[in-house]
N, C-alpha and C positions, 0 to 999 in steps of 0.2 A: 114320436107323434106322425101320424100318417098321416096323406095328400088330404084328407077326406076335415080331416078336429084339426091343420093350417087352417083352410078354407074359412072353414065356421070359425076359425078365430081370427083369424082378420074380419070376418065378416063382421061381429062384433065388435074388435075394437075400432072402427071405422065407426059405426053405430057411437059408443059412446063418445068418440072424441069432436061426430058434430057436435053432441050435444054440452060436451064441456070448453074450458075457454082458454086461451092459447096460452103455448108459457111465455112467448114474446109479444104485452111487455107486462103480462097479469101477474105470469109467474117472478117474475125475475125483479117484479117492483116490490112484491110481497116482500121475497129473499132482502134484498137492499132497501129495505125501510128497516126491518127487523136487525140485520147488523151495523146502523146506526144508531139505531138502539141502544143496542149493549156496546158501542164503543161511546156511548154518547155514558151508560149511566157507568162503567170502566172508569172512564177520564172523571168522572163529580167524584166517585168513590177514592181514585187517586190523590185529588183536589183535594180536601177535608177530610177524607179520615187517615192520609197516608199509606207508606207502608214500612213494613220491620224493617232495616237493615242491617240486624243480628250489629256481633262485639265485629271491630277491625278484627282480618287475617293478621298471627303470630307464627310467622315460620318455625320460632325458635321452641314453640311447644311441642310436645310427647304428649298431651292428654285429649290431644283430638281426633274426632271419631270417623274416621269419613267413611259417608252413608249415600247409597245412592236416592233418588227421588223413592216415593211408595211404587209410583205406575213401573218402576225398573226392577222393584224386588226382585220379582221373579228370573230373571238377568243374572241380578245377582247371589243368587242360591245357583241356579243352576252351571254359574263353574263351582261353583263346591261341590258337586252334583257327578262333574265331569273330574273326575282326578284326574288322570295323564297330561303333564303340561302339555305334550304337544298336541293335547285334543281341545285347548283351548280358542285358538283360533272357531275353534267348527260353536263351540258356546257360544263367545261373543257375536259371531258376524255369518256362519252355519248356517246354524236353524233363526233364530231369527228371518233371514238374507231369503233361504228358502221357503219360509211363513208369510210373508211378505208376494212373494212372487206368487206361490198357493193363492192367496188371498183375491191380485189381480188379474191371474189367466182364470180365475172362478168361471165366470161367463161363458167363455169362453169349450172349456171340458168337463160343464155340468150344461147341459142344454135340458133335460129330463123338464116334462110339461108340465108335471106332480110340484103345487106346493103345501100341500096338509103332513105335518111332521109326521104323523103316522106310514105315510106312506114315500117318507125317503126315509128306513130306515140306518144306509149305512150314513148320510152327509151328517144326517144329527147325531147319530152315536159320533164321528170326528170330533161334532161341533163343540157336545156336551163334552168329550175328550179335550180336549185344548181348554177350555172353558177352565175346568174341572182341575187339569194338570195348571195352569197357570195362579188360576184360586190357591193352591195348596201351594205351589213354591214363592206364591207371593207372601204368604201368612209365615212359612220357615224362612226365607228373607229377613220379615218383622220382625220376628222371633230371632236372630242370630245375633247371638252378644256382640261386643263392639271387640275389635282387634285387638284392643289396651289391654284385656281385662283375660286373669285365666281363671276359668273356676272349676277344674282340677283342682283337687284339697290333695296340700302339699303338709310335709310336717313345720311344724314351728320353725327348726334352724336353715328350711329352705327359702321359707319368702321372701328375704331380701330378693334371693334368686332369681325368685318367680315374680316378684316388683320390674327386676333387671330386663327381664325375659318378653314382657308388656309390654315395658316401655322404649326399647328397641324398636318396637314396630315388629317382632319375629312373627306374629301372629298373622299378620298382613300377607303371607306366601305359608307358612309350616301351619298344621292341626295341632291343638294339647284337648285331648279331651273330645268333646262336640263342641267346639270352639275355635274359629283360626279359617285361613284359606288353604288352597286344592295345587296351588303351583308348582310346590316344593315335598320333600319327602313329610310323612306325620311323625314328627315328637313326640306322641303320647307312650312312648315305650322302648325312645331312642336308647335311653339306658339300657336295654335288655340286649343292645344292638351292639354298641359301640362303649368304650372305655372312656371317661373321663379325659387322654390323654388324645384319642381321639376326638371325641369333640371338641376342645379345643383348638387341636387344629384344624379343624374343617371351617370354627368360627372366626378365626385368625385368617387363614385361605382367602376364604370364601367361591367353593366350587362354583362350578354352572355360573350361573345369571344372578348367584347370589351376592350381596356384598360383602365386601369382606370389613372384620371387624377389630382390624389389629390397632386401629387410632384409639378403642374402647381397653385393650389391656393394656397400652403404653399412659394413656393420661389416668386410668382409674384403675387402677388392677384390683382393688378389691372387688368390685362392679364384675367386672371380666372374671375375677375365679369364682363369686355369689350366682355368674349365670354357669358354669360350668356343672358348678356341682351342683344346683335344678336340674338341672338336663340330663346330668348321669344320672340321678335320683330318682328319672321316670323309669320303671323297668316294668311297671302293669301293675301292683300291688295298690295304686293308689286310686290307679279305676275299678279296679278291682274292689272296694273296701271300700265304696261311694255307692 
């Protein structure tokens, strides 16, 4: 914007400002009245309709499926896309913080006078790309299976071990097939990389930040053995057969 355009804009703004109404108290009063109406409506609905509380929390259950609210699905899915554990802070803190800071600083680095979308291709491309990315990740996050269910097909003899793996929360960190987290190694073909003895040792010890399952081995050896045998059977042939 050159000096002549700036002066023209200021003159036009001054004319419009004189024709309009002052922000205080006109706009402030309108916003206050509308906010009061919204609060009253919410209070009346809460008094007469109540709120769904849901069942009481049961800390002993293994069937609970932790899921974020729908508006956090894109971050939930971002954790599955950014797979290396060392990059988890980037997905949970870095990217959202950078996006918020860029949005706050928008008036300072985007000072162009044009407001028509067709005359701002870079800004519109960034906006459309951001919205499309968030929408796509939100859809994937909504469609993602729960961490207590393994969708990968398996032989009937390994079904018990499959249920043990799902009930022990392994999918919270590990991916099996198309379901599971990305904090730990992908177990879809773990049987092709490690023998059953090595898998059992890893499960008992709990390498890195993985919890140890030595209690499962001592308290329920049959379930532990079924878990190990199921993981050892994941050699990639089941995934190819689907």
